[in-house]
Each structure stands twice: as structure tokens, then as C-alpha cells.
KOLTORGU-121395 format. One record per residue: residue number from 1; residue in one letter; x, y negated, z of N, C-alpha, C, CB in turn. Coordinates in steps of 0.001 Angstrom, whole numbers, plus 500000, padded with zeros to 6 digits. Glycine has a CB too. Layout:
[rec NUM, 'A', [X, Y, Z], [X, Y, Z], [X, Y, Z], [X, Y, Z]],
...
//
This chain:
[rec 1, 'I', [819027, 032322, 742912], [819066, 031863, 741732], [819070, 030047, 742162], [817723, 032572, 740790]],
[rec 2, 'F', [818055, 029736, 743100], [818145, 028291, 743351], [817989, 028113, 744844], [817048, 027465, 742545]],
[rec 3, 'E', [818437, 026900, 745389], [818274, 026703, 746578], [816584, 026114, 746877], [819469, 025767, 746953]],
[rec 4, 'S', [815738, 026588, 748059], [814771, 025718, 748218], [814752, 025827, 749841], [813399, 026077, 747358]],
[rec 5, 'D', [813596, 024903, 750262], [813345, 024684, 751862], [812416, 025543, 752319], [812845, 023294, 752280]],
[rec 6, 'R', [811648, 026358, 751357], [810689, 027213, 751500], [810150, 028329, 750651], [809921, 026577, 751684]],
[rec 7, 'T', [810071, 029247, 750716], [809356, 030328, 749510], [808432, 030790, 750218], [810220, 031636, 748833]],
[rec 8, 'S', [807581, 031233, 749792], [806050, 032017, 750124], [805695, 032996, 749122], [804726, 030969, 750141]],
[rec 9, 'I', [804896, 034208, 749558], [804118, 035303, 748939], [802686, 035089, 749247], [804570, 036695, 749432]],
[rec 10, 'T', [801877, 034786, 748202], [800479, 034163, 748353], [799906, 035144, 747363], [800268, 032423, 747967]],
[rec 11, 'L', [799001, 036196, 747947], [798383, 037186, 747019], [796807, 036999, 747289], [798938, 038797, 747323]],
[rec 12, 'Y', [796507, 037475, 745940], [794769, 037442, 746149], [793903, 038192, 747470], [794132, 038249, 744776]],
[rec 13, 'E', [792970, 037153, 748198], [792690, 038047, 749138], [791030, 038359, 748592], [792974, 037389, 750782]],
[rec 14, 'N', [790200, 037432, 748123], [789011, 037787, 747710], [788596, 036606, 746433], [788010, 037843, 749071]],
[rec 15, 'S', [787403, 036533, 746120], [787168, 035438, 745121], [787131, 033850, 745509], [785881, 035750, 744538]],
[rec 16, 'D', [787524, 033773, 746847], [787613, 032348, 747352], [788786, 032269, 747899], [786599, 031897, 748314]],
[rec 17, 'Y', [789469, 033035, 748351], [790889, 032560, 749148], [791769, 033631, 748525], [790895, 032636, 751065]],
[rec 18, 'L', [793353, 033172, 748575], [794250, 034028, 748594], [795082, 033743, 749963], [794996, 033961, 747300]],
[rec 19, 'K', [796045, 034663, 750224], [796505, 034653, 751332], [797921, 034856, 751811], [795866, 035323, 751765]],
[rec 20, 'V', [798336, 034008, 752493], [799738, 033814, 752579], [800512, 035175, 753345], [799960, 032382, 753415]],
[rec 21, 'Y', [801285, 036091, 752402], [801545, 037142, 753285], [802823, 037539, 754053], [801268, 038066, 752647]],
[rec 22, 'S', [803995, 036444, 753104], [805338, 036462, 753847], [805662, 034925, 753240], [806585, 037918, 753390]],
[rec 23, 'F', [806643, 034429, 754457], [807083, 033061, 753632], [808806, 033084, 754473], [805742, 031227, 754089]],
[rec 24, 'S', [809601, 032093, 754077], [810867, 031969, 754357], [811166, 030485, 754466], [811657, 032668, 753383]],
[rec 25, 'G', [811499, 029954, 755528], [811956, 028426, 755697], [810754, 027902, 756348], [812338, 027551, 754231]],
[rec 26, 'N', [810521, 026507, 756067], [809720, 025505, 756486], [808146, 026431, 756822], [809695, 024207, 755192]],
[rec 27, 'K', [807893, 026296, 758095], [806788, 026844, 758565], [805321, 025912, 758275], [807116, 027070, 760056]],
[rec 28, 'A', [805201, 025298, 757171], [804134, 024217, 756840], [802698, 025138, 756702], [804568, 023297, 755250]],
[rec 29, 'I', [802900, 026105, 756161], [801826, 026998, 755764], [802196, 028339, 756328], [801619, 027048, 754200]],
[rec 30, 'P', [801653, 028871, 757343], [801746, 029915, 758327], [801438, 031301, 757245], [800512, 029641, 759734]],
[rec 31, 'A', [802072, 032445, 758057], [801671, 033850, 757352], [799976, 034117, 757778], [802819, 035300, 758047]],
[rec 32, 'D', [799725, 034552, 756930], [798103, 035144, 757217], [796939, 033780, 757109], [798002, 035921, 759128]],
[rec 33, 'F', [797756, 032817, 756642], [796735, 031584, 756244], [796100, 031715, 755038], [797396, 030242, 756135]],
[rec 34, 'L', [794524, 031474, 755253], [793759, 031864, 753984], [793649, 030665, 753369], [792358, 032541, 754155]],
[rec 35, 'V', [794172, 030459, 752121], [794089, 029459, 751225], [793286, 029237, 750336], [794878, 029388, 750739]],
[rec 36, 'P', [791938, 028257, 750371], [790995, 028174, 749177], [791423, 028039, 748052], [790188, 027284, 749201]],
[rec 37, 'I', [790769, 028986, 747178], [791547, 029179, 745673], [791170, 027681, 744931], [790796, 030766, 744583]],
[rec 38, 'D', [789841, 027130, 745399], [789473, 025927, 744395], [790019, 024560, 745104], [787672, 025816, 744116]],
[rec 39, 'Q', [790528, 024754, 746249], [791096, 023343, 746845], [792510, 023355, 747144], [790404, 022928, 748189]],
[rec 40, 'A', [793386, 024136, 746527], [794834, 024280, 747013], [795366, 024449, 745469], [795191, 025724, 748221]],
[rec 41, 'F', [796742, 023713, 745374], [797520, 023843, 744205], [797948, 025382, 743839], [798752, 022961, 744404]],
[rec 42, 'V', [798458, 026188, 744826], [798486, 027302, 744550], [797341, 028241, 743925], [798867, 027621, 745490]],
[rec 43, 'G', [796215, 027784, 744471], [794797, 028528, 743583], [794654, 027900, 742298], [793187, 028304, 744353]],
[rec 44, 'R', [795164, 026505, 742075], [795078, 026144, 740487], [796180, 027004, 739429], [795451, 024403, 740346]],
[rec 45, 'V', [797303, 027158, 740193], [798373, 027785, 739621], [797720, 029363, 739428], [799791, 027626, 740623]],
[rec 46, 'F', [797287, 029879, 740470], [796563, 031262, 740225], [795365, 031590, 739062], [795908, 031550, 741542]],
[rec 47, 'K', [794637, 030429, 739020], [793629, 030511, 737942], [794060, 030227, 736615], [792581, 029661, 738193]],
[rec 48, 'N', [795152, 029212, 736186], [795798, 028944, 735125], [796774, 030118, 734786], [796416, 027681, 735299]],
[rec 49, 'Q', [797181, 030822, 735817], [798205, 032090, 735481], [799425, 031452, 735070], [797700, 033161, 734230]],
[rec 50, 'Q', [799838, 030352, 735293], [801119, 029744, 734658], [801715, 028790, 735706], [800801, 028912, 733229]],
[rec 51, 'L', [803099, 028693, 735795], [804074, 027804, 736326], [803529, 026563, 736502], [805214, 027702, 735546]],
[rec 52, 'I', [803232, 025676, 737518], [802809, 024468, 737596], [804012, 023677, 738623], [801231, 024517, 738126]],
[rec 53, 'I', [804423, 022794, 738154], [805622, 022150, 739169], [804838, 020745, 739716], [807352, 021699, 738174]],
[rec 54, 'C', [804636, 020465, 741200], [804318, 019275, 741580], [805593, 018574, 742174], [803191, 019370, 742490]],
[rec 55, 'D', [805703, 017203, 741565], [806763, 016266, 741863], [806921, 015882, 743034], [806706, 015246, 741248]],
[rec 56, 'D', [805564, 015356, 743448], [805479, 014633, 744485], [804197, 015135, 745356], [805452, 013220, 744038]],
[rec 57, 'V', [804315, 016162, 746519], [803241, 016570, 747165], [802400, 015562, 747722], [803598, 017377, 748061]],
[rec 58, 'S', [803107, 014474, 748150], [802247, 013551, 748815], [801195, 012963, 747809], [803097, 012434, 749465]],
[rec 59, 'Q', [801340, 012801, 746872], [800314, 012250, 745790], [799182, 013205, 745512], [801035, 011968, 744391]],
[rec 60, 'S', [799179, 014505, 746243], [797962, 015297, 745753], [796955, 015411, 747147], [798490, 016960, 745105]],
[rec 61, 'D', [795815, 015820, 746592], [794741, 016105, 747897], [794287, 017161, 748229], [793627, 015557, 747873]],
[rec 62, 'E', [795333, 018036, 747492], [795129, 019901, 747378], [795577, 020197, 748975], [796526, 020960, 745927]],
[rec 63, 'L', [795044, 021131, 749502], [795073, 021556, 751052], [796534, 021962, 751273], [793989, 022895, 751457]],
[rec 64, 'D', [796808, 022944, 750208], [798518, 023178, 750538], [799609, 021822, 750397], [799142, 024396, 749301]],
[rec 65, 'C', [799168, 021315, 749471], [800098, 019988, 749135], [800164, 019035, 750542], [799317, 018975, 747718]],
[rec 66, 'V', [798890, 018895, 751160], [798691, 017964, 752316], [799632, 018739, 753491], [796909, 017787, 752757]],
[rec 67, 'M', [799209, 019869, 753540], [800005, 020747, 754483], [801367, 020827, 754132], [799496, 022115, 754548]],
[rec 68, 'L', [801954, 020757, 753043], [803565, 020490, 753104], [804047, 019133, 753068], [804272, 021122, 751958]],
[rec 69, 'T', [803233, 018126, 752771], [803562, 016696, 753132], [803797, 016641, 754665], [802356, 015669, 752693]],
[rec 70, 'S', [802829, 016951, 755424], [802750, 016902, 756676], [803826, 017505, 757538], [801658, 017373, 756925]],
[rec 71, 'S', [804697, 018349, 756722], [805846, 019082, 757483], [806947, 018453, 756429], [805734, 021034, 757595]],
[rec 72, 'G', [807184, 017337, 755932], [808038, 016897, 755264], [808758, 017523, 754091], [808678, 016613, 756015]],
[rec 73, 'M', [807726, 018359, 753299], [808277, 018741, 752029], [807905, 017587, 751195], [807752, 020126, 751471]],
[rec 74, 'G', [808626, 017853, 749848], [808405, 016512, 748731], [807827, 017381, 747552], [810080, 015506, 748170]],
[rec 75, 'T', [808208, 018458, 747279], [807992, 019369, 745992], [807352, 020646, 746204], [809287, 019702, 745325]],
[rec 76, 'C', [806690, 020885, 745238], [806543, 022566, 745161], [806314, 023251, 743781], [805261, 023042, 746029]],
[rec 77, 'M', [806571, 023949, 743544], [806364, 025130, 742119], [805725, 026418, 742617], [808003, 025696, 741326]],
//
């Protein structure tokens, strides 16, 4: 439907973490990585249960955005 540099599937692991189960493209956040729900963009999306778009990941201090920035990614949703 649209082009992307990275896609991933991140699922509930336990009350504190989500887990990256699969990804395609940029390796910024590897498979099996445990993402802390309270310190990550994807955790915020999970808690709000709705799509959120981050137009500039370099402006966020959330863990996954920092990891994406360090691998040259610019946006996420």
C-alpha cells in the first residue's frame, strides 16, 4: 500500500514489555528485542490503542525513537 524503510511486528510480552517478533528492512531494533512499554513510542501507541505518527524521531527521547534515529530513520508510525 505504501513504501517504507522498515516494518515490524511488536506484540505484548508482559505488563512491562512488548517484544519485536519480526521485522523487514532497517535493523535498528532487532527481532526478540524487549521494548519497555513505559519508555517507548510503540508502548505509548499500545497503551492508547490508536495510530500515532512521529514526524521526527530525532526530537523524541523514547527508546525506540532514539534507536531509529541512530540508524538513520526519520519518522515512524
